[in-house]
Structures are given as C-alpha cells and as structure tokens.
N, C-alpha and C positions, 0 to 999 in steps of 0.2 A: 333507503333501506328496503329490502325485499324479503318478505316472509321471515322477518326477525333476524335477517343476516346483517351484520354491520356493514356500512358503506365505506369503502376504501377510496382514497384519492388516486391520483395517477401514479406513474412509476416513481421510484425513489429518486431523490436528487442525485446529481452526478457526483457529489462529494461523499455519498454514502459508501462506506466500506463494508458494513455489516448490518444485517437486520435481525433483531431479536423479536420473537413473538410470544405472547402469552398462549397457554395451551387451552384451558377449559373456558368456554364461552368466547373464544377468539379463533384459534385454529380449529378446535373441535367444538362445535356448537351443541350445547345441551338442549334437550327437549324440556318443556316447562314442567317437569316433575321435580318437586322440591327434594332437598336432602332427606327430609323425613320420609317422603314417599319412596325414595330409592332405598333408604335404610330398611323400611318395612319389607319391601320386596326381597331384599337381600336376606332378611331374617326368615322369611318364608322358605326360601331356597335352602338356607343353611340348616334349618330345623328338619327339613325333609332329608337332606343329605346325612345329618347326624342320626336320624331315626333309622335310615338304611344301614349305616355303618355300625351303629350301636343299638340293635333292636331291643336290648334289655333295658335301655334308658327311656325316659319319657320327656323328650324335649318338645317345646312349643315355640312358635315364632316370637311371642312376647318376651321370652327369656333371652333370645339372641338380640332382639331389638334393644332391650333394656341394658344388657351388659355392654353392647357395643357403644351405645350412647354414653354410658357412665365412664367407660374406659377412655374415650376420647376427651370428655369434659375434664376428667381428673388429670390426664396427661398434659393437656394444654394449660390447666391451672397451675400444675407443678412447674411447667416451663415458664409461665408468666411470673411466678414467685421467684424462680431462679434468677431472672433478671438479665440473663445473657442472651445474645442472639443465637438461636438454635431452632430446631424444628422437631415436632413429634414425628415418629416414624411408624409407618403402616405395620411393619413386621412386629414392632413392639406392642402396638395396640392389639393385634390379633393374638399375640402370645399371652397378654394379660387376659383377654377375653376367654381364651381357651382354659386358662387356669381358673377363672371365675366359674366356668361351667363344668369344671372337672373333666375336661377333655384332654387327651394326650397331646403333647407338643407336635407330634408328627401329623396331627390333623390340621395344623395351621396351614400347611402348603395347600391342602384341599380348600380351605376357607379362602385363601388368597386367589386361587384359580377361579373359584365360584364368583367372587366379587369382581374380578377382572372381566369375566365373560358377561356378567350382568351389566357392567358399565357400557358395553357395546350397544345395549338396547336403548340407551339414552343419548347417544352421541351421533352426530352426522358431520361430514366435513364442511368447512367453509370454503366453497369452491373458488370464490373471488380471491381469497387470500392465498389459496394453493396456486392459482394462476400467477399472482403477483410474485410469490416466492420462486416459482419456476423461471419466470423472466429474470429475476434478480440473479439466480444461480447461473443462468445462461450468460449473464453479463459479468460474471466473475465476482459477484458480491457474496460474501459468506452469510450463512443463515443459521440461526440458533433458536431453539424453543426453550423457554425458561418458565418455570411454574412454581408458585407457592403451593405445595401439596405435601401430604404425608406419604405419597407414593414415591417409589424409587424411579430413577431415570429409566431403568429397564422396563418397569411396568408402563410408564408413560409412553415410551417408544413403541411398545407392543400395541397399546391402544391407538396410537397415531397410525401405525402401519395397517392395522386391521380396519380402521375406520376410513382412511384415505386411500388405501391400496398401495401407497408408496410412503417412504419416509422423506418428506419434503425439506428437511433441514440437515445441516452438517452434524449437529450434535444436540442432545437434550440435556438440560441442567434442571435439577429440582432442588428445592430448599431442603428436603429430607436428606438428600445425599450430601449436599454442600454445607449443611448445618448453618445456613443463614437464609434470609428471606428478602423478597422484593419489598415487602411492607415496611421493613426497617431500613432497607437500602443496601444491605451487605451483599445480597445475591448479584446485584448489578456490578458492584465493584469486583466481586470474585470472577465473574464472567469476563469483564474487561481485562483483568490481570491475566487470567488463564489463556485468553486468546490474543493478548498483546494488542488490544484495540484502543484507539483514541476516542474518548466519549463523544465528541462532537461529530465524529464520522459514523456514529451508530444511530440507527432508527429503531425505536421500540414501539410495538403495536400491541395494545391490550385493551380490555373492557373495563377494568377497575380504575376509577378516578384516582384513588389514593395510591395504590401499589404500582399501577402501570403508567400513570401520568405524572403525578406530583413527585413521587420518589425517583422516577426516571429522570425528570428534569433536575432534581437536586443533585443527581449523579453526573450532570452535564450532558445527558443523552437527549437527543431529539425524540420527543414523544408524540405518538399519534393515538388519541383516545377514541376507541370505537365501541361505545356502549351498546348493549342489547336494547331493543325497542321497549318503550314503556309498557306496551300491551303485553309483551312477553313477561316482563317483570311482574306485572299484576297477576297474570295467569299463574306464575310460579308461587307468588304469595298466597293466592287463593288455594292452591294445591297444598301448601304448607298448613294453612288454616284448617282445611278439611282433614288432613292427617292428624293435626293436633287434637281436634274434636274427637276423631275416631279413637285416638290413643287414650284420651281421657275417659271415653265411654267403654273402651275395651276392657273387659274383665279377664283375669287369669283364666284360661280355658279349663284348667283342672281344679277340682277341689283338692285340698291337702290330702295326702295318703291317709288311709284309715288309722294308721298307727300314730299320726301326728295331728289329726283333726281335733280342734279344741271343742270340748263339750261345754254347755252352759255352766255346769257345775265346776269344771276345771278353771274357767276364767273368773269364777266368783270367789276363788281363793287367792291369796296373795302369791303363793308359789306358782299356782296355775297361771295367773295373769302374767307373772314374770316369765314363765316358760313359753306360753303360746302367743302372747302379745308382745312383750318387751324383748323376748329372746330373738325372734327374727329381725326386729328393728336393730338391736345391738349387733347381731351377726352381720347385718348389712354394713354397719359402720366398720367392723373389723375387716370385711372383704374389700371395701372401698379404700380404707386406710392402707391396706396392703398394696393396692394398685398405685396409690399416690407415692408411697415409700419406695416402690420398685422403680418408679420414674426418677425419684431422687437418686437412687443408687446408680442408675444408668448415666446420670449427669455428673458423676464424680463422687457421689456419696455424701453422707451427712450423718447427723445424730438426731434421733427422735427423743425429745424430753417430755415426759408425761407430767403435767403440772399438778402438784398437790392442791386440793385434796382430790377433786373429781377425776383428774387424769390418772390417779393411781389405780382406780378400779377399771378405767379404760385400758390401762396397760395389762391388768389381769385378764380382761376379756380378750384382747388380741393375742395374748400368749396362749390362752386356751384354744383359740381358733387355729393357731399355727400347730399346736399339738394334735388337734383333731384331724387336720388335713395332711399332716406329715411334712410340713415345710418349715424352713428357718426364716427368721426376719431378714429382710434385705439390707437393713441398716441397724446399728446398735439401738436398743431401747433402754432408756434410763429413767429412773424416778427422779423428778426435779422438785426440790423443796423451794417453792415460790408461792407467793400470794400477791394480790394487788397492793397490799400494804408494803411488802418488801420491795416490789418493783417501783413503787412510788418513791420510797426513800432513796433508792439508787438514782432515779431520774431527777429528784430534787437536788442532788449533789452535782450532776453532770449537765442536765438541761432542764432547769426548774420550770420554765414556762410551759413545757410540754405536759407537765403533770397538773397544771392549774385547773384545766377543765374538769378532770376527774375529781380533784379535791373539792372544788366549789360545788360540784353535784352531790358528792357523798356527804359533805358537811354543811349543807344549805341551812340546816336548823341548829347549827352549833356556832359558838364564838370562835374566834381565832385561837385563843388559848386552849380551848377544848380540842380543837382539830389538831393542833401541833402536839399536844400531849398524847393524843391517840396515835399519831404517827411515830412519835418517839417510843411509846410503849410504857411510859412511866411519868409520874408527876414531875413538872419542870418549874423551877423558880425563875420566873422572868423578872427583869428589872422594871418593867412598866406593865400597865394593865392592857391586855388585848381582849377586850370584851365586845369588839365590833363583829358584825356578821362576816362570814368568810366570802370574800369576793376576790377577783383577780387583782384589783388595785390594792386591797389590803395585803394580799400575799406578796406583791412587789414591795410594799412598804416594809413588811415584816422581815423579809429576807435581806433587805438593805440595812436593817438596824443591827445594833449590838446583840439583841436577843436572837435575831435571825442567824448571826454568826455563831452564837452559842448553840443554837438548835442544830446547825450543820455539823458542829464539832461532836455533838451528842450522837448523831446517826453515822458518823464517819467509820467508827470501828465495826458496826454491824454491816455497813456497806462493803467494807474490805473483806469480811468473812463471807458475805454473799458472793462477791466476785470470785473468791477462792473456790466456792462451791460450784459456780458456773464452770470454771476451768477444769475442776475435777470431773464434771459430767461430760463436757464436750471433748476433752483431750486435744488431739491434733486437728480434729474436724473444725472447719470454719462455717459450715452450713448447718443451721439448727432449725429443726421443725418442732415447734411447741405444739403439743397435743393436749386439748382441754375440751370441756363440755361446750361452752359458748357463753355469751352471744356476741359481744362487741369486740373482744380482743384487746382489752385495755392493757393487759400484761405485755402483750407483743408490742403495742404502741410505745410503751415507755422503755422497754428493753432495747428497741431499735435505736433510740436516741442515747440511752445510757451506755450501751456497748456497741457502737457502730463498727467496731473491728470484726464483729460476727455478722453473718448473713442470716437474719431471722425471718421465719415465716410461720404460719399457724394453720393447724388443721383442727376444725371444730365439728361438733355434731350439727350445730345450726348457727347461722350468722344473721344478725339483725341490728340495724341502727336504731334500737329502741331509745337510745339516749338523745337522739336528735342533734348529735355533735358532728363536726367535720370528720370525714373518714378517709384521710389519705393513706392510711395503713391497710385499707380493705383490699388493695391489689395483692397483698401478701397473705390474705386470709381466705381459706377454702373451707366450705362446710359440706358435709356428706349428706345430711338430710334435707335441709332447706336453706336458701339464701334470700330471705324476704324480710321486709321491714314491718311486716304485720301479717295477721291471719288472712288468708284468701279462701273464700268458699269453694273455689275451683281446685284447690290444692290441699287434699287431706293431710299431707305431711306438715303443712304450716299450722295445723292444730296444736303442735307442740308449743307454739308461741302463746297459746291461750292458757297454758298451765306449765310454764317453763320451770317453775320452782320444783315441780315434781321430778323432772328429769335431773335437775341439779341434786336433789335429795337422793335419788336412786344411786348416783355415782359417788356420794360422799361417805367414806368410811367413818367409823366412830373415833375420829382423831381430831386433835386441835388444828386450827388453821396455823400456818407458819407465821411466826412473829419475830423470833430471835434465833441467832446462831451462836455456836461456841466451837472452839477448836478442841478436838479430842484426838490425842495421839497423832495419827497421820492423816486425818480428814476432818472436814467441817460437818457438824451435825446440827439439825434444827430442833426446836422444841417439839415438833410433831413426832420425832423419832424416839419416842419413849421406849422403854423396855418391852419387847414383844410386839412392836407396832406392825411388823410384817404380817402377823397373824390376822389383823383386821383387814388387810389388803388381799391376802391370798385366800382366806376363808371368811368372807364377809358374813355378818350376822343377819343381814336383811333377808327375809323370806323372798322378797321380790327379786333380789339379785341372785340368790341361790337358784331360783327358777331360770334366770337368764343363763347362768353357767351350766345348768343341766342341759339346756338347749344347745349351747356351744359344744359341750362335750360329746353330744350325739351327732354332730355334723360329720360328714364323710365326703372325701373328694369324689367318690364314685356314685354319690347320691345327692350331689349339691343342687340338682335341678328341683328337688323337693322343697328346698329353701325358698325358691322364688314364688312357688304357690303359697307357701305359708306366709311369706312377706306381704302379699296382697291382702290376705285375710287379716294379718296383724295390724296393718295401718288402718284398715276399715274399723276394726274393733277399738283401736286406740282413739281414733277420731270420734267415734260415737261415745266412748266413755268420757272423754273430755268435754264434749259439747252437750250431751244429753244424759248425764248420770242420774241414776236412781239412788235410793237410800243405800243399797248394798254397795254400789260402785263408789258413792261418796265416801263411805267408810273404808273401802278398799284402797283408795288413792289418797287418803288422809296423810299429811306429812308433818303436822304439828307446827309449832312456832319456828320461824326461820331466823337465824342469826344475821344481824346487820354487818357483823365482822368489821374489817378495816380497823382493827385495834380496839374495837368497842365490844362491850358485853351485852348491849341491848339487843332485843329480838323484835321481829315483826310478827304479830299474832295472826294466825290463820283461822282462829276459832270465831264462831259467831254466837257464842253463848252469852250468858249474863242475864240481867233483868229483862222482863218481857218488853220488847221494843215496840214503839209506835210504828205505824206504816211508813212514816217519813224516815225514822231511824233505820228501818229495814232496808229501804232503798239506798240510804247513805252507806250502810255497811256493805251492801251489794256492790256499789260503785267502787269502794276502796278495797274490795277483796282481791287476793292474789289469784283466786279461781272463782270467777263469778258464777259459772254454771253449777259448780259444786256448792257454793254458798247459797244458791237459790233453793237447794233442797232443805237446808236448815232454816232459812228465813221464811220460806213459803212452802211448808210441808205438803199442803194440798194442791196448790196451784203452781208448783215449780215447773211442770212441763210447759205451761203457757209462758212463764217467765223465760225459760230457756229458749223457747221458740222465738220470743221477742228479741232476745239477745242475738240469735242467729240472723233475724231480719235486720237488726241494726248493723251487724257486720256486713251484710249484703249492701246496705245503704252506703256504708263507708267505702266499700270496694267500688261501687258505681260512681260515687262522688270523686274518688281519686282518678278514675278513668276519664271522667268528663271534664274535670277541672285541672287535671295534670298533677 
C-alpha cells in the first residue's frame, strides 16, 4: 500500500463479466477526518449560510451539529426497530433537520448543495482502481459502483465525477435509492438481478470486511478485500477523539435570550424550575419524538401508544408542542391503558417464562401466594399452601399445578378485555410505538411475546439496564435523553439516572395505575378512567409540570434556535441540582413516598426523618436512599457538601473501573 491507498491485485480473471466497487474509502479515498470532524465543518458552513439567508435569526454551528446528529441517530434507530431491510435517506434527514431548526423546506436544497461541495474537500481518487476499471471497461467488462449510504445515486455520481474527472463505471447503485444494503446482503442481490449477472462471474472490491467481503461471498460473488492502512484508521480515530473532546468542552455560544434567561429566584420555585430547567428538557423529547415518528410514517405508518400513567402527560406535552409550532402529528397518538401488571398477566397466559424474570425481581421479598394474589388483584383460595419464596422453579411448579390452572382462569377474562383495548387503540395498524418514561422497557418485552402479531417498539426518555437482566428487546427500544446503564461523569444527561424517580413522578398524573378493565357500551375502560380523568392529564395539578407546559406553549417555529441555547443551560442546571443540591433544592425536588405498584399498596419511603440516627444509621439510610445526594442534605445538614463531593468521586471511580476492567 502507498500513502494509505489500498493495494490491488493484477487484472481481473478471464471469467469476470462485471466488477462492482465500493465507493467511499475504495473508489473515493477519504482523508483521515472523522465523521464528527466533517459534521462540525458542515455545521460551520450551514450556520454561516443560514445567517446570511435569515439575518433576523441567530443560528450557531452547535445547533446544526446537534440537530444533524440527532436526526441521523433517530432515523437509523427507527429503521432498526422497523426490522425490514431499508435505508435512511439523506433528503429525509435534511428535511427533519430543517424542521427542528424552524427553517423552510425550500432551504433543504441549499443544505444539500453545501454538504455535497464540502464532501469534495475530504475525497481524492483511488488512481490504481481507476486504472483497473479503465482496463476492464476496455476489455468489455461491465463496471458498477455500489454503496451503503444515505446519499442518492445522483449525489454519489456527482461526487465521483468531480473527484475523478470522469465517471469510471457504467452505473451507480446506492442503498438509499434501492432500499436495501450490502451489510444485510440485499443490495448485492438487487444489482445482480437488475443487471442479469451470474454471481460467480462478478468481482466485488471494497474496504469493509463485513459488508464488502463476507456479505459479497455469501451472495456467491468473488470478493477482494482492500482495507485502508492501519495508520490511516488510527489517524481517523484520533481525529474523532479530538472532536469528541472538543464537543464535550464546547459550550453553547449564546446565553439564553434575555426574555428566557432563568434567574436564580425563578429556578428556586417549583414552577420556575419546571419552566426553565425541565421545560427545555421535555421540549427536546417532544422534538426528537417527532423526528422518530416521522420516520415511522415514511416507513408505512403506525400508531403511537402513550402508556399510562407517565405516558399520558408525555402525550399532553407533545400535543402542546405540535400546537405551538403549527404542525400535525405524523401518526395517530393514542392513550394506552397499560401497566407492567397488566402486561405481565397477558404474558403469563401466552408466554409465561418470559415474565418470570420480572416477577422474581418484583416479588423477591414475597411468598408465591402473595405474588399470585397481587397479580390477580384479589384474594385467591388456593388448594395448597404456597409459602415458598418466588423463584423461577417455583413459578414453573405453580403454573403446572391445579392452583396454577385456576390462577390462569382467573386472569383470562381480564386478558381478553385488555386485548380488546389493544385492538381498539391500534385499529388497522400493525406497527405500534409504545411511548413511556423508561427505563428498562419491561412492558414492551412482555407485549412482544404476548401479541407477536403486532410489531412492537418503544420510545423512552431514558434507557438503562438497571435490572441486570438479559436485554434482547433493547434493539427495539430507543431513548431520547440517554442510553446508558449508569451515571457517567462525562455525560451530564446521565444524571437523570441518579434520581430517576423524580422524572417518573414529574410525568405521573394523580390517577390510579391500571389494574382492571370492564366493557362499557362500545369500548373497554380501565379503572384509571374514572369520571373526569382527562382533566388530570390535560391540566395537571403539578406546579413543576405547569411550568413545563408554559415553556412548550411559548415555543415557536420561527424562534426555535432559542430553545437550543436554553437546553444547554437546562441540562447543566438539572445535573447540578441532582448531584449537589442544597436545602432549597432538596425541598424543591422532593417527591414523597413512591408506590411499589404491581398490584400492591405498599410504598417506598423517600424520607429520612424519624429518631435521631447514629452515624452508622445515617450512612445506611444514605446507601438505601433513592436520591443519595438529596438525602445527604437531611442526614448531614452541615457536612453534606463534602458527602456529595465524595459521592461524585465514587462515581468517577466506578466509571474508571468499568473502563479498565471492561
């Protein structure tokens, strides 16, 4: 290899009828600038272009960088959840990005031209491969360029011609245009069929070991793997690391506009904290959920079901956002009467073993009889004593017994009503997006197995495997804020995981959890849907959430860039409040006792009061607290800053340990 250029063998074999080549890093060699670096330079150019085109607006590169990154991530995640072979398209990503920034759709063409022209700065021709293709074409061998990319064939052809000076292939195929990819294998089959080629008579050349080598060989094609040099790969990784650090250190260049800048007094009140801190955070969810749902709509449509209870206020929030910016939801939004209890009952009837992990975790301190009565929702007269602890083995034994058969009969009627409710919500749609707060996606996991006739996926605020259980369903779970298994000092957003119960409480209206259903006239209703229940959802009593809604109501499509400045400030304030609260913040974020739910009336206490504890008692209470940094204020009134600092140091130690030990 010379100067990072892949080394090619001699001329193709005499039996070769066609040559297919990968485009990027094969036919067109990229310079060692990472995607992050290219994306940042693109953001700089686009912000300058937008400032010139719309001088009354105040765009900054960080806003273009962030929205482009989020649009691509969410589009690819929606595609992954969809499960069919397809590809995200560049035009759709730019359209979504323009909407997120409040830019008119006719600006998308200028964004596309700018990106295409910038790409030329990072590309150079692979002269050795150009010579090989020229010789092949002179010998009557057909040549094709095929690429897994969000770009159209027209864009890729333009880049090839501008970089190489000629178009060295007969035709260009891209995964975006053909709706299939090399990485899955469909693009190879599509090209073979379209050009009427025999696989063994085709030579494919590319740099990616998986897509260009193994997938090509699986399709019966002769593959030539020409990877970039290791030195080049290391240089690109270092460039990516440099830009990651720069992006982490980079602050939003503008302060929030004077009209929306939070004062210390404002964030010291519950409604002020809701507006200036939680408001931008929830607005981010609404905007990113819109991007995800628009991708779903492009892929054939579906229905978004907002899971009670927390999802009901999430639905209120996104509806307020759509009203504020003057747009309609891309898919139907429905209130879904569900709970983990209800989903568990349905799963126990159809695929009981799938629910065992959740049941054993939830009822680890209960007997089998207590657990089963909680799931049924009423006292049950069993024929024998089930006083043993809840384990997978005991669950197997119980369900195989006469008492187990009786238990399944008791939940059968409720399951039938719940399934009727599902059908009433989804209608003709078979793709269902569950929208909920987070974190594990247990409801999705059980509904996937209980109703496999529907295509289930899940959109959460945050995703985390805090349960330490297997997560095969995580490929169908997307989170807007963070997808981490714990707090990371390098990622302020992950601070929500240090006091997740606060986020849950924020979104829970003063309504019962769903436990039972009954048929009323022409529809099924749950116990949650008591008289006037909509009032608690449409006009929540919480001062915090009223502050959130006031922020959403003031959003406007032609001033949306102000939101990104406010968002940077909001996450910093929230992270500081959770990690280093004082007495005022401790009181501000107090949520009281939390229900254990799952058919039980028991609660988990969040208080630290009671008799004067010993030092050992205080540390025990701190360890068991649902918000340790907040409890430190109560337990150590004078020295709580030192305790909170020690907690932060401990989290740093955990982060370092995970990185060193894997």
